[in-house]
N, C-alpha and C positions, 0 to 999 in steps of 0.2 A: 528561234536561229540568233543567235547572238547578235548586237548592232557594227559594223562594222567601228575600227576607232578613227576620229577623225583625228588629223593631226593639227598639235597645238598654231593659232596663229602666228601670222609670222610679223613682224615690226615691218616698218620702212626699210629703217636699215639692213632687217634681213632680208628681206627684197630686192632695196637695188643692189646689194654683196652677192646675193644670185645673181639676179639681170648680169652683172657687171663680168661674168666670170662664163656667161654664155654665148659668147660673141661666132664661136666657130657650133656651135655644138646645136643636137636637136631637143627642147627641150620636151616630153614631155605634155599632154592637154591637164591634166591634174596638176603638174608643176605648175605650168603655164599660166591658169585658171589662178593657181591660187594665190600665187607672185602679182597677177593683176589687181587681186582681190585685195588685195595687203598694198596695194597703191590705187585705191577708191577705184577701181573697174569694175564693174558689177557684169558688166555685159559678158557674155561668154567669150573668150579669144578662139578667134576663126583659124580651128585649126585642120589639117588633110594628114593623110597618110605620106609616110616620109621617106625615103630612097636617099640613100649618098651618090658620089657621085662616084661614077663607074673609071674614070680615072684615074682615080685612088690620087685627088688636087690636096694638098696639105694645105692648100687653104680655101677648100672648100667648105661641106659640112661634114661633120663628125659626128658621125652614129655608133652606139656603144652596141654590142652584141647583143640583139633580139631585139633593139629597137627598129630594122628594119620595115616596111610594113604598115607601124602602130602610129596611132595618130597621136600629133604633133605640131612643133613651129620650129622652125630654125630663130634662135640665139637674139639675133640680131634683128632678125624681123619683126620677134614680139618687143622689143625697145620700141623699134619704133612706132608699132600703133599704141603701143601703151601713150606715149609721147602725146597721138595723134588723139585718142579718145583727151588726152588730160587737158588738150589745147596750148602744149608745151612744145617752145619752138625750141628745134635744137640747130647744130649746125650742122649744114651734109660735108661729109669727108671720104675718102677714098677708103674700101678696103673696110673689108666686115669687122672685125677688130675696133677698128678707129669710128666709125660708122657707130657700135655700140656702149663704145668710150664715151663720147660724145652726145648720147640721148642718157646715159648716166649721168653722168655730170648737170645737164640740165633738168632732168628731172631730180637731182641731189639737191639745186639754188631754188626748185620748186618745194620742195618738201624744206626747205632750210636747215639740211644735214651735211650742212659744207663743211667742213673744218679750217678755220684760218689757223 
């Protein structure tokens, strides 16, 4: 049986870019762990079976076809979890997109990837 091909390792910049785009998204367990590893978090991401909002709230969790019931984590939750695991302080914000942005900005400063 052939070995499964592994995706190439991500850079910190790639990981932060992906994380920034997942503010309302449901992120697969594989993708969440890949980003976490790229940012130096070796502990598995706490994933669960995901289900979208029944009321189709556009500000809620967005899931792609086939993701219902699959294992993963909400993007904003992943961003906060990574900051917490790394001990990176971030400003608390209202709204999932703003919260994710705040976490990514704090991580960018932590990894010194902020472009002046």
